[in-house]
C-alpha positions as CSV (number, residue, x, y, z in Angstrom):
1,M,-32.8,39.7,6.0
2,P,-31.1,36.4,5.8
3,E,-32.0,34.0,9.0
4,P,-29.3,34.8,11.8
5,D,-26.7,31.7,12.3
6,S,-24.3,31.2,15.1
7,I,-21.8,33.5,13.6
8,D,-24.3,36.4,13.8
9,R,-24.7,35.6,17.5
10,H,-20.9,35.6,17.8
11,I,-20.6,39.0,16.3
12,A,-23.4,40.5,18.2
13,H,-21.5,39.3,21.5
14,W,-18.1,40.7,20.7
15,S,-19.6,43.8,19.3
16,R,-20.4,44.7,22.8
17,E,-16.7,44.6,23.7
18,L,-15.3,45.7,20.5
19,S,-16.8,49.0,19.3
20,D,-14.8,49.1,16.1
21,L,-15.6,45.5,15.2
22,D,-16.6,45.3,11.6
23,P,-19.4,42.9,11.4
24,Q,-18.8,42.1,7.7
25,V,-15.3,41.1,8.0
26,E,-15.7,39.2,11.2
27,G,-18.7,37.3,9.6
28,I,-16.8,36.4,6.4
29,I,-13.5,35.2,8.2
30,T,-15.4,33.5,11.0
31,R,-17.7,31.9,8.7
32,M,-14.5,30.4,6.5
33,Q,-12.8,29.2,9.7
34,A,-15.7,27.3,11.2
35,L,-16.5,25.8,7.5
36,A,-12.9,24.6,7.4
37,R,-13.1,23.1,10.8
38,L,-16.3,21.4,9.6
39,L,-14.7,20.0,6.7
40,K,-11.8,18.6,9.1
41,R,-14.3,16.8,11.2
42,N,-16.2,15.5,8.2
43,K,-12.9,14.2,6.6
44,D,-11.8,12.4,9.8
45,A,-15.5,10.8,9.8
46,W,-15.3,9.6,6.2
47,L,-11.6,8.3,6.8
48,S,-12.7,6.4,9.8
49,E,-15.6,4.9,8.1
50,G,-13.2,3.3,5.7
51,G,-11.0,2.2,8.6
52,L,-8.0,4.5,7.6
53,K,-6.1,7.1,9.8
54,P,-5.2,10.3,8.5
55,W,-1.7,9.5,8.2
56,E,-2.4,6.2,6.3
57,F,-4.6,8.2,3.7
58,N,-1.8,10.9,3.3
59,V,0.8,8.2,2.5
60,L,-1.5,6.7,-0.1
61,H,-2.6,10.0,-1.5
62,H,0.9,11.1,-2.0
63,L,1.7,7.8,-4.0
64,V,-1.5,8.5,-6.2
65,A,-0.2,11.9,-6.8
66,V,3.2,10.9,-8.2
67,G,1.3,9.0,-11.2
68,P,1.7,5.7,-12.5
69,P,3.4,3.3,-11.5
70,Y,2.5,4.9,-8.1
71,R,6.1,4.5,-6.4
72,A,8.3,7.0,-4.4
73,T,11.5,6.5,-2.3
74,P,11.0,6.3,1.3
75,S,13.0,9.5,1.9
76,Q,10.8,11.2,-0.5
77,L,7.7,10.2,1.1
78,A,9.1,11.3,4.5
79,G,10.0,14.7,3.0
80,W,6.8,15.2,1.2
81,L,4.9,14.2,4.5
82,D,7.3,16.1,7.0
83,T,7.6,12.8,8.8
84,H,10.8,11.5,10.6
85,P,12.3,8.5,8.5
86,A,11.8,6.3,11.5
87,T,8.3,7.0,12.1
88,L,7.5,6.6,8.3
89,T,9.3,3.2,8.5
90,N,6.8,2.2,11.1
91,R,3.8,3.5,9.2
92,L,5.0,1.8,6.0
93,D,5.3,-1.4,8.0
94,R,1.6,-1.1,9.0
95,L,0.4,-0.4,5.3
96,E,2.3,-3.3,4.0
97,Q,0.6,-5.7,6.5
98,A,-2.5,-4.3,5.5
99,G,-1.9,-5.0,1.8
100,Y,-1.8,-1.3,0.6
101,V,1.7,-0.8,-0.2
102,D,4.7,-2.9,-1.1
103,R,8.3,-2.4,-1.0
104,V,9.9,-3.4,-4.2
105,H,13.3,-3.0,-5.7
106,D,13.9,-0.2,-8.2
107,P,14.1,-1.9,-11.5
108,G,17.0,0.7,-12.4
109,D,18.9,0.1,-9.4
110,R,18.5,-3.0,-7.3
111,R,20.0,-1.5,-4.4
112,R,17.4,0.8,-3.9
113,L,14.0,0.1,-2.5
114,L,10.7,1.9,-3.5
115,V,7.5,2.0,-1.8
116,A,4.6,1.0,-4.4
117,L,0.9,1.4,-4.2
118,T,-0.8,-1.9,-4.4
119,P,-4.2,-2.4,-6.3
120,A,-5.8,-2.6,-2.7
121,G,-4.2,0.5,-1.7
122,R,-5.5,2.3,-4.8
123,A,-8.8,0.9,-4.2
124,V,-9.3,2.1,-0.5
125,W,-7.8,5.5,-1.4
126,Q,-10.6,5.6,-4.4
127,E,-13.2,4.8,-1.9
128,R,-12.5,7.1,0.4
129,M,-12.1,10.1,-2.3
130,D,-15.7,9.2,-3.5
131,Q,-16.9,9.4,0.0
132,G,-15.2,12.8,0.6
133,D,-16.8,14.0,-2.6
134,L,-20.1,13.1,-1.5
135,S,-19.6,15.0,1.8
136,E,-18.3,18.1,0.0
137,R,-21.3,18.1,-2.3
138,E,-23.3,17.8,0.7
139,L,-21.9,20.8,2.3
140,L,-22.3,22.9,-1.0
141,G,-26.0,21.8,-1.4
142,P,-27.5,25.0,-0.5
143,L,-25.9,26.7,-3.4
144,D,-27.2,26.6,-6.8
145,P,-24.5,26.2,-9.9
146,G,-24.5,29.8,-10.4
147,E,-24.0,30.6,-6.7
148,R,-21.3,28.0,-6.4
149,E,-19.6,29.7,-9.7
150,V,-19.8,33.2,-8.0
151,L,-18.2,31.7,-4.6
152,D,-15.6,29.9,-6.6
153,D,-14.7,33.1,-8.4
154,L,-14.5,35.3,-5.1
155,L,-12.5,32.9,-3.5
156,R,-10.0,32.6,-6.4
157,R,-9.7,36.6,-6.2
158,M,-8.7,36.4,-2.7
159,V,-6.3,33.5,-3.1
160,R,-4.5,35.4,-6.2
161,N,-4.2,38.4,-4.0
162,A,-2.7,36.4,-1.1
163,E,-0.2,34.7,-3.3
164,R,0.9,38.0,-5.2
165,D,3.3,38.7,-2.4
166,G,3.9,35.4,-1.0
167,P,4.4,31.5,-1.9
168,P,1.4,29.5,-3.5
169,L,-1.2,28.5,-0.8
170,M,-1.3,25.3,-2.5
171,P,2.2,24.1,-3.8
172,D,2.7,21.7,-6.9
173,W,2.1,17.9,-6.2
174,P,5.2,15.7,-6.9
175,S,4.9,14.0,-10.3
176,G,6.8,11.4,-12.2
177,P,6.6,7.6,-12.2
178,D,10.0,6.9,-10.6
179,P,11.9,9.5,-8.7
180,A,15.5,9.8,-9.7
181,P,18.2,8.3,-7.5
182,G,19.4,11.1,-5.0
183,A,16.5,13.4,-5.5
184,D,15.9,16.0,-2.8
185,P,13.1,14.6,-0.6
186,G,12.0,17.9,0.2
187,S,11.5,19.1,-3.4
188,G,8.1,17.7,-3.9
189,S,5.0,19.3,-2.7
190,R,3.6,18.8,1.0
191,A,0.3,20.1,-0.2
192,G,-2.8,18.0,-0.2
193,V,-4.7,16.2,2.5
194,D,-2.9,17.1,5.5
195,S,-0.5,19.7,4.3
196,A,-5.4,20.6,2.1
197,A,-6.7,20.1,1.3
198,G,-7.4,17.3,-0.5
199,P,-10.8,15.2,-3.4
200,G,-8.2,18.6,-2.0
201,S,-5.9,17.2,0.4
202,G,-2.0,23.1,2.0
203,A,-2.7,22.8,5.8
204,D,-5.5,20.3,6.2
205,T,-8.8,22.0,5.9
206,G,-10.3,18.5,5.8
207,S,-10.7,18.8,1.8
208,S,-10.3,15.6,0.0
209,R,-9.3,17.1,-3.3
210,P,-5.7,16.4,-4.5
211,A,-5.2,19.9,-5.9
212,G,-5.1,19.0,-2.3
């Protein structure tokens, strides 16, 4: 019998009130929810250690996601991040002052401005991603490689079943070096860091992965 954890105590408490409570289902779901909250707390911590707020990381994360030369229009970023354009403008001002982004003219249309990731922005994003990777590996530390493979497989089966009759839980990321003029700002993914996981930035679970 495995050593009991706080979830076992939670189940024992509610079993007194809910006679039909399935301890196995309750245990699995509650542990997933609790670990997702832990991932979020851990992510907030490793972002803060690098001097980044979640929204700052999200902007950098989406610029990296589009690929070289890491540029997007402000309207596309606003759509991907589900942020009001005026709010995004203020946030981009702060990121530009920090040296993490630049506003540059589109080489193909000088009337249009693009938001471009700077080397400093790429570097701070990479540092935080590396720290997130360490945090996630520490969480998985009690599992050996074979157990991780089994867990990954089981979760994949659950995701595939959930997606069978609904939208993908992790939408595709935007791609392409320079967005086409007039592109729909909502056409890209809002997945990833505060939309997953992200190294899993869907809804933010605190994961650092971009796939997320």
